[in-house]
C-alpha positions in Angstrom: -160.3 48.4 63.6 -157.9 47.9 60.6 -154.2 47.6 60.0 -151.9 48.6 57.1 -149.3 46.4 55.6 -146.4 47.6 53.4 -144.3 45.2 51.4 -141.1 47.1 50.4 -139.3 45.5 47.5 -136.5 46.5 45.2 -138.8 47.2 42.2 -142.0 48.3 43.9 -143.6 49.2 47.3 -147.0 47.5 47.7 -149.5 48.6 50.4 -152.8 47.3 51.6 -155.5 47.7 54.2 -156.5 44.6 56.3 -159.9 44.6 58.0 -160.8 43.2 61.5 -161.8 40.0 59.8 -158.2 39.7 58.4 -159.4 40.2 54.8 -157.5 42.4 52.3 -159.8 45.4 51.6 -157.8 47.4 49.2 -154.2 47.5 47.9 -152.1 49.8 45.7 -148.4 50.1 44.8 -145.8 52.6 43.5 -142.3 52.0 42.0 -139.5 52.0 44.5 -137.6 55.3 43.9 -134.0 54.3 43.2 -132.7 57.9 43.4 -129.6 57.2 45.5 -131.3 58.6 48.6 -133.2 56.0 50.6 -135.2 58.7 52.3 -137.1 59.2 49.1 -138.7 55.8 49.6 -140.1 57.1 53.0 -142.1 59.7 51.2 -143.4 57.0 48.8 -144.5 54.9 51.8 -146.2 57.9 53.4 -148.0 58.7 50.1 -149.4 55.1 49.9 -150.5 55.0 53.5 -152.3 58.4 53.3 -153.9 57.3 50.0 -155.3 54.1 51.5 -156.6 55.9 54.6 -158.3 58.5 52.5 -159.8 56.1 49.9 -161.2 53.8 52.5 -162.6 56.6 54.6 -160.6 55.4 57.7 -159.6 57.2 60.8 -156.0 57.0 62.0 -157.0 56.4 65.6 -158.8 53.2 64.5 -155.5 51.6 63.1 -154.1 48.7 65.0 -150.7 49.1 63.3 -148.6 49.9 60.3 -146.5 46.9 59.5 -143.5 47.1 57.2 -141.9 44.0 55.5 -138.4 44.4 54.1 -135.9 42.0 52.4 -133.3 42.4 55.1 -132.1 41.9 58.6 -133.9 43.7 61.5 -133.0 45.1 64.9 -136.4 44.5 66.5 -135.8 46.5 69.7 -134.9 49.7 67.8 -137.2 49.2 64.8 -134.2 49.5 62.6 -133.3 47.8 59.3 -129.7 46.7 59.8 -129.1 45.8 56.1 -131.4 45.6 53.1 -129.1 45.8 50.2 -131.6 46.0 47.4 -133.2 49.0 49.1 -129.9 50.7 50.2 -131.1 50.6 53.8 -128.2 50.3 56.3 -128.8 50.9 60.0 -132.0 52.6 58.8 -134.5 53.7 61.4 -137.5 52.8 59.3 -140.1 52.7 62.1 -139.1 56.1 63.4 -139.3 57.7 60.0 -142.9 56.3 59.4 -144.0 56.9 63.0 -143.1 60.6 62.8 -145.9 61.0 60.2 -148.4 58.8 61.9 -147.8 59.5 65.7 -151.0 57.8 66.8 -150.3 54.4 65.1 -147.9 51.7 66.3 -145.3 50.9 63.6 -143.5 47.5 63.3 -140.9 46.2 60.9 -140.2 42.6 59.9 -138.2 40.6 57.4 -140.4 39.9 54.3 -140.1 36.1 54.4 -141.1 36.1 58.1 -144.1 38.4 57.2 -145.1 35.9 54.5 -145.0 33.1 57.0 -147.3 35.1 59.3 -149.7 35.6 56.3 -149.8 31.8 55.8 -150.4 31.2 59.5 -153.4 33.6 59.8 -154.9 33.4 56.3 -153.2 30.7 54.2 -151.6 27.2 54.2 -150.8 27.1 57.9 -154.4 27.8 59.2 -155.3 25.3 61.9 -151.6 24.5 62.6 -149.4 25.8 65.5 -146.2 25.2 63.5 -145.2 25.6 59.9 -142.2 26.4 57.7 -142.5 28.6 54.6 -139.7 28.2 52.0 -139.8 30.8 49.3 -138.0 30.0 46.1 -136.9 33.1 44.2 -133.6 34.5 43.1 -132.6 33.4 46.6 -134.2 31.3 49.3 -136.3 32.9 52.0 -137.6 31.2 55.0 -140.1 31.9 57.7 -140.9 29.6 60.7 -143.9 29.5 63.0 -143.5 27.5 66.2 -146.2 27.1 68.8 -148.1 30.0 67.1 -145.2 32.4 67.4 -142.9 33.7 64.6 -139.4 32.4 65.3 -136.8 35.1 64.8 -133.9 33.3 66.6 -132.8 33.1 70.2 -130.7 36.2 69.9 -133.2 37.8 67.5 -130.8 37.8 64.6 -133.4 36.3 62.4 -134.1 33.0 60.6 -131.9 32.6 57.6 -132.7 29.0 56.6 -131.4 29.6 53.0 -127.9 30.0 54.4 -127.7 26.7 56.2 -125.0 24.6 54.4 -126.4 21.8 52.3 -123.2 20.7 50.6 -119.9 21.4 52.3 -117.4 23.1 50.0 -120.1 23.4 47.3 -121.2 26.2 45.0 -120.4 29.8 46.1 -123.2 31.6 47.7 -123.9 35.4 47.7 -123.4 35.4 51.4 -119.7 34.4 51.0 -120.1 30.8 52.1 -120.1 27.8 49.8 -122.8 25.1 49.5 -125.7 27.0 51.1 -129.3 25.8 50.5 -129.7 28.9 48.4 -126.8 27.8 46.2 -128.7 24.7 45.1 -132.4 25.3 45.7 -133.0 28.9 44.4 -134.3 29.8 40.9 -130.9 31.3 40.2 -129.3 27.8 41.0 -131.8 26.1 38.6 -130.9 28.6 35.9 -127.1 28.1 36.5 -127.4 24.4 36.2 -129.7 24.6 33.2 -127.3 26.8 31.3 -124.4 24.6 32.2 -126.2 21.5 30.9 -127.4 23.2 27.8 -123.9 24.4 27.0 -122.7 20.8 27.0 -125.8 19.3 25.2 -126.8 21.4 22.2 -129.4 18.7 21.4 -131.4 19.6 24.5 -134.7 21.4 24.3 -133.3 24.1 26.5 -130.6 25.0 24.0 -132.9 24.7 21.0 -135.7 26.8 22.5 -133.1 29.5 23.6 -131.8 29.5 20.0 -128.4 28.9 21.3 -128.4 31.9 23.5 -127.7 30.7 27.0 -128.7 34.0 28.5 -132.3 33.3 27.4 -132.5 30.2 29.6 -134.5 31.0 32.7 -136.1 28.8 35.4 -139.4 28.6 33.5 -137.7 27.3 30.3 -135.8 24.6 32.3 -139.1 23.5 34.0 -141.1 23.6 30.8 -138.4 21.6 29.0 -138.4 19.0 31.8 -142.2 18.8 31.7 -142.1 18.1 28.0 -139.8 15.2 28.6 -136.4 16.6 27.5 -133.8 14.2 29.1 -131.2 16.8 29.8 -133.6 19.3 31.4 -135.3 16.4 33.3 -131.9 15.4 34.9 -131.3 19.0 35.9 -134.8 19.3 37.4 -134.5 16.0 39.2 -131.3 17.1 40.9 -133.0 20.4 41.8 -136.0 18.7 43.4 -133.7 16.2 45.2 -131.9 19.2 46.8 -135.3 20.6 47.8 -136.3 17.2 49.2 -133.1 17.1 51.2 -133.8 20.6 52.5 -137.3 19.5 53.5 -135.8 16.5 55.4 -133.4 18.8 57.2 -136.3 21.0 58.3 -138.3 18.0 59.4 -135.4 16.7 61.5 -134.7 20.1 63.1 -138.1 21.6 63.7 -140.7 18.8 63.1 -143.2 21.3 61.7 -146.8 20.2 61.0 -146.6 21.7 57.4 -144.0 22.9 55.0 -145.2 25.3 52.3 -143.2 26.2 49.2 -143.7 29.7 47.8 -142.2 32.0 45.2 -142.4 31.9 41.5 -141.0 28.3 41.1 -143.8 27.0 43.3 -146.3 27.8 40.6 -145.2 24.5 39.1 -147.5 22.9 41.6 -147.4 19.1 41.7 -144.6 18.9 39.1 -142.5 20.5 41.9 -144.1 19.0 45.0 -144.5 15.3 44.0 -140.8 14.6 43.8 -140.1 16.5 47.0 -142.8 14.5 48.8 -141.3 11.3 47.4 -137.8 12.2 48.6 -139.2 13.0 52.1 -141.2 9.7 52.1 -137.9 7.8 51.6 -135.5 9.8 53.7 -137.2 12.0 56.3 -136.1 11.0 59.9 -139.7 11.1 61.1 -142.0 9.0 59.0 -145.1 10.8 60.3 -143.7 14.1 59.0 -144.9 17.4 57.8 -147.4 17.8 55.0 -145.7 19.4 52.0 -147.9 21.9 50.1 -147.8 25.0 48.0 -148.1 28.4 49.8 -151.5 30.1 49.3 -150.9 33.8 49.8 -148.8 34.4 46.6 -148.1 38.1 45.9 -150.2 39.4 48.8 -148.1 37.5 51.4 -145.9 40.4 52.4 -148.7 43.0 52.7 -151.0 40.7 54.7 -148.2 39.4 57.0 -146.9 42.9 57.7 -150.4 44.0 58.6 -150.6 41.0 61.1 -147.6 42.1 63.1 -149.7 43.6 65.8 -151.0 40.2 66.6 -147.5 39.0 67.4 -145.9 42.0 69.2 
């Protein structure tokens, strides 16, 4: 038995085969076809699936499922993507389109952050735990929550949008239309915004100097590198950023009391430079003193593929 996971992103579609032992056997990817017609992406997905089945000498009847991870909201009962703006999927019957080409295989769809949490649960940082929260720090904030061994998708199955809980009432505008969301303060985009703002006011800062005065060259890595090198302005920006992440972790601890909180996404590659101040904040301010371990997510770029392929274990 095997399963296939598909991670559908705005730049590429990645696919992989997962064996019965939950190991990733083979993976491949193709660019997402931004042609203006979202149906063209269906043919790309079909091509990837057929290629994997052929290259691995597999039989369709031995497949446990085809799992699809998308950056959007899901109608689970219908297998429909309600909205995935980067993909131009709107009320899009994704499971039906894929299932028509592979009628003998069950097809499931899930939000990509939820799929990543599943990957951590079965193969990564959450192994041995019944509960865990994954917080992915990218352009936005993604979240996936495992409770009692089950993926939590909300009481009304609307999803788990942890990044859009309000952290600071009346704060910075968020892409969702609210102000002060966790995403507005804890995302890589927020770190870049604050880094550019500080550099524009402090031309002596390493951020401004290394960007040669061009604020558009200041990205999250430059802010983090400048802070690590001891630049005072960058260090203050980064300290506020990790404080917001610490407050976010404390909110999660008070609400869900997970056994473990794992941080993923590109910013998490900073390792202990990111985690140590978050842990210290939680040590001081978490409601429960015997609280969640705070770690780096383990599955990295394979999380979406692996988690999508695991959906048959949850459905």
